[in-house]
N, C-alpha and C positions, 0 to 999 in steps of 0.2 A: 248393592253398591253401584254407584254411577259409573257408566263407561268412561274411561279416560281417553281423551283425544288430543293428539299432538298436531297443532296447526302450524304449517310452515309458510314462509314468505308472507308474514302477516303485516298488514298495514293498519293504521288506525280505523279506517272504514270497515275493514274485515272484522275487527273486534266488536265494533258497535253493532254491525248487522248480525253477526253470529250470536252475540249475547242477547240480542233482541228477538231472536227467533222464537216461535211458539213453544218449542221443547228445549230451549237452551238450558233451563234449570235442571234438566234431567241428565246433563253431561258435565263431566269434570274436564275443563279446558286447560290446555297448556299452549300458550301462544309463543311462537318463535319468529323472530324477524329474519333469521337466515333461511336459506333455501335448503330443501331436501336434496341430498346427494349421498354417495356412499360414505363420505367422511363424517356426515352429520346425522346419519340414520340412527345411530345408537341413542340419540336424544329422545327417541320414541320408546325407550325402555319403560315398561309398565303400562303402555297405552294399548288399547284394543284396536284403535283406528288412527290413521294418519290422514290429515286433510291437506291437500296440496293444490297449487295453482299452475299456471301455464309454463313457467320457467323452472319449476322444480324437476329434478331428474329422477324419475321412477324407472330406472333401467334395471336390468337383472341384478346387478351388484347391490344397488340400493334396496331393492325389494327383498333380496336375500338377507340383508342386515335387518330390515324391518321384521321379517318373519322370525328371525332368531330372537328379536326383542319381544315377540309375542303379538305383533300386529296381525290382525285377521282381515282388516278392511282398509282400503285406500279410497278416500272420498275426494274426488276432484270437484272443486268449486268453479267449474268451467265446463264448456261443451267439448272442446278439443282434447284429444288424448294422444297426440303423436309423441309426447314425451313419456309415455307409459309402455312398458313391455308387458302386454296383456298375457302373452303366452307364458312368460316366466311367472307371473302372478298366479295363473291357474295351476301351474306345476307345484308352486309353493303353498297352495291353499289359501291365497289372499284374494278376497273379493274386491272388485273394482266397481265403483259407481261414479257417475258424473251428473251434471245438470244439463241435459240436452237442449233445453230451451228456457232461458231465464227471462229475457225480454228482447225478442226480435225487433220490437219497436225502438228500443234504445239504440241498437246497432244501426238499424236502418236510418233513423233520424240523424245519427252522427255522420253517416255517409253523406247525407244531403247537406249537413252543416259544412263538411269539408268541401263538397263541390261548390256550394254557393260562396264560401269564403275564398276559395282559390280562384274561381272564375271572376268574381267581382273585386278581387284584391282587397278584401275587407281587412285582412291582417296588416297589409302594408299601409292602407289608409289610416288605420287606427294608430299605428306608430307615427305616421307623419303628423297627424293632427295634434298628438300629444306634444310634438316639438314645434307646434304652430306653423307647420308647413301645410298649406291648404291647396297646393297645386294638385291638379288632376292628371298630370302627365304620367304615363306608364300605368294607368289604372283602368284601361279599357278592357271590358269583358265582352261576352256575347250573350244574346238571348238563348235561353234553353228551349223556349217554345219553338216548335217546328224542327228542331234538331233530332238526331237519332241517338238513342242510348242503347248500349249493349250491356246485358246483364248475364254474367257467367255464373250459373248456379241459381236455381229457383226454389230452394227450400224456403223455410219460414222467412228468413231475413231477406234473401234475394227477391222473393215474391213481393214483399212489402216495398223494397226499394223500387222495383219495377212499377208497382202501382202508384207510388208517389211521383215518379218521373212521368207517368202518364198524366197525372194531375197537373203537371207543368206544361202539358201539351206536347210532350216529346213523343216521337215514334220509338217504340221499344222492341228491340230484337233480343231474343234470349237463347241461351244454350244450356242444356242439361241432359246428361245421359239417360235420365228418367223423367221425361217431360210430363207436364200436367196440362193436356190440351183443353180440358174443360175450363180450368182457371184462366188459361191464356185467351180463350175465346171470349170469356166473360169480361176481360179487361182490355181486349183489343191489343194483345201482345202476341208477337209472332216468333215461334221457334224456328231456328235455322242452324246451319252447321257452324262449328266454332270459328273457322276461318272467316266466314261471312260476318259473324258478330264482331270480330276484331276489325275486319276490313271496312265495315260500314258505320261504325260507331263514332260519333263526335265525343261521346263520354262513355268510357268502358269501366264497369264496376265488377269486382270479383267477390263472389260469395260461395266459395266451395271449401270443403275441409282439406287439410294437408294430407295427401295420400301419395304413394309412390307415383301414381299416374298424374297427379296434379302438381307435384313439385316442379318449380320453374316453368309453370304453364305460360308465364310471360318470360320470354327469352329472346335471343337475337332474332330468331326466325319469326316468331309471332309478333314481335315489335315491328318488324318490317312489313307485316300485313296492315298495320294501322294507318289511318289517315294522318297526314302531316297536320300537326296542330291539335290533335285529339288530347283529351284529358283522361288519365288513368287513375282509378281509385282502388285502394286495397285496404279493407278493414277486417280481413279474414285471418290469414296466416302469412307471416312474413316471407316464408320460403316459397310461396306461390310465384314470387318475382325474383328473377336472377339479377342481383344488384349491379353487377359489372355491366351487363347488357343494358340495364336501365340507364346507367350513367352515360354510356356511349350514345344512347338515343337522345338524352337530354343535351349532351354536348353538341350533337349534330343539329339540334333544333328540330328534330323530327316530332317530338312531343310538345304539345302546348302547355302541359302542366301535369304534375303528379301530386296526389294527396295520399298519404300513408298513415294508417294508425298502427301498423305493424311493420316489423323489419326482421329479416331472416337471421340476423345476429344480435337480436335485442337483449338476450340474456345478459344480466349484469349491467345493463344500461337503462332500459325502460323500467319504470317504477322507482328509480333511484334518483337522489339529488346529487348530481355531479357538477354543480355550478362552481365549485372551488377546485375542480380537477381538470386535467387535460384529457380530452376525448381521445382514446387510444384506437378507436375504430376509424381507419382512414376512409373507408367507403361511405360510412354515415356522415363523417365530417365533410366529405365532398358533396354529398346530397344537400347538406344544409347550406351550401354556398349558392345554390341555384335560386334565383328569385321566383321561379315558377314551381317550386317544390314546397309543399306544406306537410309537416309531420306532427302528429300528436302521439303520445307515448302509451298506446294500447288502452285508451280510455273510452272506447265506443260503448263498452258495457256499463259504464259507470253512472248509473242513475239509482235513485233510492228504490225504485220498483224492482230493478234487476238485482240489486244487492239483497233485498228482502227475499226475493224468490230463490236466489242461490242459497241463502242461509236456511230457508224453510226446507228445501229439498235435502240439503246436506245434513241438517240435524235430524230430520225424520228418518233418513236412511241409516244414520249412525244408531239411533235408538232402536229401529226395527231390527237391524242385524245383530245388535248386542243382545236382543231378546229372542234370537233364533227365528225371526220372521223374515219374509222376503222384502227386498228393497222396493221402492216405488216402481210401478211399471215403466219400462222404457229407459231406466237409468242404469241398469247393470250392464257392464261390458263383459263379453265372453271372447275367447280366442277365435280368430277368423278361420 
């Protein structure tokens, strides 16, 4: 019998990629457009695995419901797992797997797309030209070449961003609690303290997971360290940035620009079409009023290659665990 998998927060591209994976035919899929939470967990009745994404709630209550429905495996089709109670899962005998690296190139390239668009006002120019406004007033950017970039976190994605920025001729400073000096020397990248990275960067890019020690790493104090007119980029996790402090920095003119692909209260907003509704999040609505703020809705991962890799790892782990085998190396989460 094929293992039955309940897939939550499903979008059309999720269906296409999962059903196109090499072992997709070995799985009995149930696709749900709603998110996993305690109230919806009973929809996994009869499933051996639940497949979830970044805004699904795999807290203790939800996992308890899943376990009572017979679920033995939660497969995250993402790298981050701050929405999962790993300890509760272990207590309830539910294995957790994730996709630790699907395409760091996709996220790194989107980071640079945001930077170039924001700095050179491409989004504003695009809208102007469509209205036959060919004025250049208000579209002045700055050369990246010769400027200083700060990269916080030099894992796979952060390292690629740093290397691309070096390719633009930028000086790159980096911070990571576990530095890679050999890589840094090879690419002429310099590790320094976090305060120095914030303080010297003309462009600051965040590439760290959301952990208790990184939550609101961008706050009133650290924003005060930054150069006036600097650009802040965040494609990692929304709660790395304290939104209230960010808005104050923008209102004061301290920041030259902000580009976000994530937002700390994005659940129920990002990935959804709200074009016929009123936005209920006042802070997000305020951010959208600033001309020097560019926001995309968590799409940095969204390339064909990344979706294919997410689907491959997810389906292979589902099949392996359903047959009593081990998950792919490096994909299983255990309590800390």
